[in-house]
C-alpha positions in Angstrom: 12.5 -56.6 11.8 11.8 -53.3 9.9 8.9 -52.8 7.5 11.2 -52.9 4.5 12.5 -56.3 5.5 9.1 -57.9 5.9 7.7 -60.1 3.0 4.6 -59.3 1.2 2.6 -61.8 -1.0 1.4 -60.5 -4.5 -2.5 -60.6 -4.6 -2.3 -61.4 -8.3 0.5 -63.7 -8.6 0.6 -65.5 -5.3 0.5 -68.8 -7.0 3.9 -68.2 -8.7 6.1 -65.9 -6.5 6.4 -64.3 -3.1 7.3 -60.5 -3.4 9.6 -58.8 -0.9 10.1 -55.1 -0.5 12.8 -53.8 -3.0 16.2 -52.5 -2.1 17.0 -49.0 -3.3 18.5 -50.0 -6.7 16.2 -52.9 -7.5 12.9 -53.0 -9.3 9.7 -53.6 -7.4 8.1 -56.9 -8.7 4.8 -55.1 -9.6 6.9 -52.7 -11.9 8.8 -55.5 -13.7 7.8 -56.6 -17.2 7.6 -60.2 -15.8 4.4 -59.1 -13.7 2.3 -59.4 -17.0 3.7 -62.9 -17.5 2.9 -64.1 -14.1 -0.8 -63.0 -14.4 -1.1 -65.3 -17.4 0.0 -68.4 -15.3 -3.2 -68.0 -13.2 -5.0 -69.4 -16.3 -3.5 -72.8 -16.2 -3.7 -75.5 -13.7 -1.3 -75.2 -10.8 0.6 -78.4 -11.5 1.5 -76.8 -14.9 2.3 -73.3 -13.5 4.7 -74.9 -11.0 6.8 -76.0 -13.9 7.3 -72.4 -14.8 8.2 -71.0 -11.5 11.0 -68.5 -12.0 14.3 -68.3 -10.1 16.6 -65.4 -9.2 20.3 -65.8 -9.7 23.2 -63.4 -9.4 25.4 -62.6 -12.6 28.8 -61.0 -11.6 29.9 -58.1 -13.8 31.2 -59.2 -17.1 29.7 -62.6 -17.1 27.0 -63.7 -19.5 23.4 -64.4 -18.9 23.2 -66.2 -22.3 25.2 -66.4 -25.4 24.5 -65.9 -29.1 23.5 -69.3 -30.7 22.9 -71.0 -27.3 19.6 -73.0 -27.2 16.8 -71.1 -25.8 16.2 -72.0 -22.1 14.0 -69.2 -21.0 13.4 -65.5 -20.7 15.1 -63.3 -18.2 14.3 -60.0 -16.4 16.8 -57.7 -14.7 16.0 -57.4 -11.0 18.9 -55.3 -10.2 21.9 -54.0 -12.1 22.1 -53.8 -15.8 22.9 -56.0 -18.9 23.9 -55.2 -22.5 23.1 -57.5 -25.5 25.3 -57.5 -28.5 26.2 -59.5 -31.7 29.7 -60.6 -32.5 30.8 -59.3 -35.9 33.0 -61.3 -38.4 36.0 -59.3 -37.0 35.1 -60.7 -33.5 34.2 -57.3 -32.2 30.9 -56.4 -30.4 27.9 -54.7 -32.0 25.9 -53.5 -29.1 22.1 -53.9 -29.8 20.5 -52.7 -26.6 20.8 -52.1 -22.9 18.5 -53.7 -20.4 17.5 -51.9 -17.2 16.0 -53.2 -14.0 12.5 -54.4 -14.8 13.1 -55.2 -18.4 13.1 -58.5 -20.2 15.8 -60.0 -22.4 15.9 -63.2 -24.5 12.2 -63.1 -25.3 12.7 -63.0 -29.1 14.4 -66.3 -29.0 11.0 -68.1 -28.3 10.4 -68.0 -32.1 13.8 -69.2 -33.2 14.8 -71.8 -30.4 18.3 -70.2 -30.1 19.4 -66.9 -28.5 20.1 -64.3 -31.2 22.5 -62.3 -29.2 24.9 -62.4 -26.2 23.7 -60.8 -22.9 26.5 -59.7 -20.4 26.2 -58.0 -17.1 27.3 -54.4 -17.1 27.8 -54.6 -13.2 27.0 -57.0 -10.6 23.4 -57.8 -11.5 20.6 -60.0 -10.2 18.2 -61.6 -12.9 15.0 -63.6 -12.7 14.6 -66.5 -15.0 11.4 -67.9 -16.5 11.8 -71.2 -18.3 9.4 -70.6 -21.2 11.4 -73.3 -23.2 8.8 -75.8 -21.9 5.9 -74.1 -23.5 5.3 -77.0 -25.6 3.9 -78.8 -22.5 0.8 -76.7 -22.8 0.2 -78.0 -26.3 -3.2 -76.6 -27.7 -5.1 -77.0 -24.3 -4.8 -73.3 -23.4 -5.1 -71.2 -26.6 -5.9 -68.0 -24.7 -2.8 -68.3 -22.9 -0.7 -68.6 -26.0 -2.6 -65.6 -27.5 -1.8 -63.4 -24.5 1.9 -64.6 -24.6 2.1 -63.4 -28.2 0.6 -60.1 -27.2 3.1 -59.6 -24.4 6.0 -60.5 -26.9 4.6 -58.0 -29.5 4.7 -55.3 -26.9 8.2 -56.1 -25.8 9.5 -56.2 -29.3 7.9 -52.8 -30.0 9.8 -51.3 -26.9 13.1 -52.9 -28.2 12.4 -51.2 -31.5 12.5 -47.8 -29.8 16.1 -48.4 -28.8 17.2 -49.4 -32.3 16.2 -46.2 -33.9 18.2 -43.9 -31.5 21.2 -44.2 -33.7 19.4 -43.3 -36.7 19.5 -39.6 -36.0 22.0 -37.3 -37.9 24.3 -35.7 -35.3 26.0 -36.9 -32.3 24.1 -34.4 -30.2 20.8 -35.7 -31.4 21.9 -39.3 -30.7 23.0 -38.7 -27.2 20.3 -36.6 -26.1 17.7 -39.0 -27.5 19.6 -41.8 -25.7 19.4 -40.0 -22.3 15.8 -39.2 -22.8 15.0 -42.8 -23.7 16.7 -44.0 -20.5 14.7 -41.3 -18.5 11.5 -42.7 -19.9 12.4 -46.3 -19.1 13.5 -45.7 -15.7 10.3 -43.8 -14.8 8.3 -46.6 -16.5 9.6 -49.1 -13.7 9.3 -46.8 -10.8 12.6 -45.0 -10.7 13.4 -41.3 -11.0 13.2 -39.8 -14.5 15.5 -37.0 -13.9 18.3 -38.6 -11.9 19.6 -42.1 -12.9 22.7 -44.2 -13.0 24.6 -45.2 -16.3 25.7 -48.7 -15.7 27.3 -48.9 -19.2 30.8 -47.5 -20.1 31.3 -44.6 -22.4 32.8 -46.9 -25.0 29.5 -49.0 -24.8 27.3 -46.0 -25.4 29.6 -45.0 -28.3 29.3 -48.6 -29.8 25.6 -48.5 -29.4 25.0 -45.0 -31.0 27.6 -45.6 -33.7 30.0 -42.7 -32.8 33.4 -42.5 -31.3 34.0 -42.6 -27.5 35.8 -39.3 -27.7 32.6 -37.8 -29.3 30.5 -39.0 -26.6 32.8 -37.6 -23.9 33.0 -34.3 -25.7 29.1 -34.2 -26.1 28.6 -35.0 -22.4 30.9 -32.0 -21.5 29.2 -29.8 -23.9 25.8 -30.7 -22.5 27.1 -30.2 -19.0 28.6 -26.7 -19.9 25.3 -25.6 -21.1 23.6 -26.9 -18.1 21.3 -29.4 -19.8 22.6 -32.0 -17.4 25.1 -32.8 -14.7 27.4 -35.8 -14.4 28.8 -37.1 -11.2 30.6 -40.4 -11.6 28.1 -42.7 -13.1 25.0 -40.7 -12.1 23.3 -38.3 -14.5 20.8 -35.7 -13.4 18.8 -34.0 -16.4 18.6 -30.3 -15.6 17.0 -29.1 -18.9 14.7 -31.7 -20.4 13.1 -29.3 -22.8 16.4 -28.4 -24.3 17.4 -32.1 -24.7 14.1 -32.8 -26.4 14.5 -29.9 -28.8 17.9 -31.3 -29.7 16.8 -34.9 -30.1 13.3 -34.2 -31.5 12.1 -36.6 -28.8 9.0 -36.3 -26.8 8.8 -37.9 -23.4 5.5 -39.6 -22.4 4.2 -37.2 -19.7 2.3 -40.1 -18.1 5.5 -41.7 -17.2 7.0 -38.9 -15.3 8.0 -39.8 -11.7 9.8 -38.1 -8.8 13.4 -39.0 -8.0 13.4 -41.9 -5.6 15.8 -41.3 -2.5 
């Protein structure tokens, strides 16, 4: 058995999950936003922590993780693949709210409302992890520090979500698409992937829907950025060639601490 196939146990969360080495396109457990949650469970008795053991499950392309209005049954993290979340308009069309990359959470905001506020659908064959936080009432008031920390994690997650919401507030299509690509770059780097070469799991029409512009405009803008050598597109893969130019267009500054090399 090769070293990449061997199992390793997390020193922090070994009460909750056994970690194996990630495949090329899946997030490492320690770089996933679930990792902070798992540390919280070390604060409660083992018999209660066992109730919140999370499970992995595959979600085929086009199938839903959860649907708008469905009773809240837990929080998910994307292990591998990609997910989009959207609202259904009165005209029965989609209004895309966000895209979820490997290592990111979805459904967390439903803790406060008891029902999911959007529909989450796999953009490609996806693997998710599920944490059944719908049973938090079992903890009652016995572990106030746990609940305080959970609220803190929720606040951080919602702040990150808000960063996506403001991308479409920019004036021009160039600004919106440049900011969108830089935001993806920053998020991929945050979870241990390359910041200048990444895969777009979403369709051009999904990007257009999210940014509030037409699909034709998205395609033209990609071509213009490529002709100016700001980036290169090969199939679904995008390589950023001139990050400074994109930042100038988007008025978007990357967090330098999150830069990381491309992962082979």
